[in-house]
SENU-307150 format. One record per residue (C-alpha): residue number from 0; y, z, x. Coordinates in nm, 3 decimals, decimal comma. Example, Ala and Ser with C-alpha at 12.3 -4.5 7.8 and 13.67 -1.06 7.14 Angstrom:
REM SENU-307150
+-----+---------+---------+---------+
: num :      py :      pz :      px :
+-----+---------+---------+---------+
:   0 :  -0,450 :   0,780 :   1,230 :
:   1 :  -0,106 :   0,714 :   1,367 :
+-----+---------+---------+---------+
REM end
This chain:
REM SENU-307150
+-----+---------+---------+---------+
: num :      py :      pz :      px :
+-----+---------+---------+---------+
:   0 :   8,208 :   7,393 : -22,776 :
:   1 :   7,948 :   7,619 : -22,626 :
:   2 :   8,015 :   7,722 : -22,256 :
:   3 :   7,700 :   7,706 : -22,017 :
:   4 :   7,550 :   8,045 : -21,959 :
:   5 :   7,396 :   8,211 : -21,665 :
:   6 :   7,191 :   8,518 : -21,765 :
:   7 :   7,189 :   8,830 : -21,527 :
:   8 :   6,950 :   9,117 : -21,584 :
:   9 :   7,054 :   9,457 : -21,466 :
:  10 :   6,814 :   9,749 : -21,419 :
:  11 :   6,875 :  10,101 : -21,292 :
:  12 :   6,578 :  10,260 : -21,099 :
:  13 :   6,490 :  10,622 : -21,098 :
:  14 :   6,730 :  10,702 : -20,797 :
:  15 :   7,016 :  10,548 : -20,988 :
:  16 :   7,028 :  10,217 : -20,776 :
:  17 :   7,134 :   9,915 : -20,961 :
:  18 :   6,968 :   9,581 : -20,930 :
:  19 :   7,091 :   9,265 : -21,081 :
:  20 :   6,846 :   8,962 : -21,098 :
:  21 :   6,924 :   8,712 : -20,981 :
:  22 :   7,115 :   8,813 : -20,661 :
:  23 :   7,314 :   8,620 : -20,586 :
:  24 :   7,400 :   8,454 : -20,910 :
:  25 :   7,397 :   8,097 : -20,865 :
:  26 :   7,679 :   7,932 : -21,076 :
:  27 :   7,670 :   7,539 : -21,067 :
:  28 :   7,866 :   7,442 : -21,382 :
:  29 :   8,248 :   7,469 : -21,448 :
:  30 :   8,360 :   7,713 : -21,724 :
:  31 :   8,032 :   7,909 : -21,725 :
:  32 :   7,975 :   8,234 : -21,895 :
:  33 :   7,786 :   8,511 : -21,698 :
:  34 :   7,583 :   8,704 : -21,953 :
:  35 :   7,475 :   9,036 : -21,821 :
:  36 :   7,187 :   9,213 : -21,993 :
:  37 :   7,115 :   9,583 : -21,922 :
:  38 :   6,739 :   9,645 : -21,938 :
:  39 :   6,700 :  10,010 : -21,855 :
:  40 :   6,686 :  10,237 : -22,166 :
:  41 :   6,936 :  10,550 : -22,144 :
:  42 :   7,222 :  10,342 : -21,974 :
:  43 :   7,507 :  10,140 : -22,128 :
:  44 :   7,788 :   9,919 : -21,967 :
:  45 :   8,140 :  10,070 : -21,945 :
:  46 :   8,352 :   9,994 : -22,231 :
:  47 :   8,598 :   9,821 : -22,011 :
:  48 :   8,566 :   9,658 : -21,693 :
:  49 :   8,188 :   9,679 : -21,671 :
:  50 :   8,189 :   9,383 : -21,428 :
:  51 :   8,463 :   9,369 : -21,184 :
:  52 :   8,504 :   9,090 : -20,910 :
:  53 :   8,645 :   9,221 : -20,585 :
:  54 :   8,866 :   8,921 : -20,496 :
:  55 :   8,865 :   8,711 : -20,827 :
:  56 :   9,105 :   8,433 : -20,704 :
:  57 :   9,146 :   8,165 : -20,971 :
:  58 :   8,773 :   8,148 : -21,072 :
:  59 :   8,779 :   8,466 : -21,267 :
:  60 :   9,100 :   8,461 : -21,467 :
:  61 :   8,983 :   8,731 : -21,720 :
:  62 :   8,835 :   9,080 : -21,714 :
:  63 :   8,493 :   9,099 : -21,826 :
:  64 :   8,397 :   9,209 : -22,170 :
:  65 :   8,158 :   9,458 : -22,298 :
:  66 :   8,009 :   9,299 : -22,615 :
:  67 :   7,771 :   9,601 : -22,703 :
:  68 :   7,641 :   9,869 : -22,497 :
:  69 :   7,362 :   9,658 : -22,333 :
:  70 :   7,563 :   9,336 : -22,296 :
:  71 :   7,866 :   9,226 : -22,106 :
:  72 :   8,015 :   8,882 : -22,022 :
:  73 :   8,243 :   8,735 : -21,765 :
:  74 :   8,389 :   8,390 : -21,750 :
:  75 :   8,351 :   8,197 : -21,420 :
:  76 :   8,560 :   7,880 : -21,409 :
:  77 :   8,350 :   7,771 : -21,083 :
:  78 :   8,630 :   7,558 : -20,923 :
:  79 :   8,609 :   7,710 : -20,564 :
:  80 :   8,291 :   7,708 : -20,355 :
:  81 :   8,201 :   8,052 : -20,215 :
:  82 :   8,063 :   8,395 : -20,261 :
:  83 :   8,221 :   8,655 : -20,467 :
:  84 :   8,121 :   9,032 : -20,436 :
:  85 :   8,134 :   9,213 : -20,773 :
:  86 :   8,072 :   9,554 : -20,896 :
:  87 :   7,875 :   9,642 : -21,209 :
:  88 :   7,947 :   9,966 : -21,357 :
:  89 :   7,684 :  10,149 : -21,602 :
:  90 :   7,700 :  10,486 : -21,768 :
:  91 :   7,399 :  10,723 : -21,788 :
:  92 :   7,429 :  10,820 : -22,147 :
:  93 :   7,289 :  11,159 : -22,135 :
:  94 :   7,492 :  11,291 : -21,862 :
:  95 :   7,790 :  11,056 : -21,874 :
:  96 :   7,759 :  10,978 : -21,487 :
:  97 :   7,908 :  10,626 : -21,391 :
:  98 :   7,671 :  10,426 : -21,166 :
:  99 :   7,819 :  10,132 : -20,948 :
: 100 :   7,629 :   9,835 : -20,801 :
: 101 :   7,764 :   9,568 : -20,580 :
: 102 :   7,589 :   9,237 : -20,596 :
: 103 :   7,707 :   8,876 : -20,546 :
: 104 :   7,815 :   8,563 : -20,745 :
: 105 :   7,756 :   8,230 : -20,552 :
: 106 :   7,985 :   7,946 : -20,686 :
: 107 :   7,868 :   7,593 : -20,590 :
: 108 :   8,082 :   7,356 : -20,810 :
: 109 :   7,945 :   7,014 : -20,841 :
+-----+---------+---------+---------+
REM end
């Protein structure tokens, strides 16, 4: 069984600011996989906890998974209506510096 996917493009600008698109991430289907794609060369997602939901409640029962350096996934059960702040952590490969961004997920179960 394939779970519905919502894609999120992650970029890092020259000042080190992270942007996620879309922001907020709209999630409308239960048991959705949020698929994060890092689009800026020279950066990678952290190996562990690349995506961390601040107050996950029951909608985010598992930690994120870094599938490869530029891909990470997060399961969203989408049972509760509401906005969830999350953090994205990427590593600048040349320096090892960790950069954090704080966008939002907007759960709207049907």
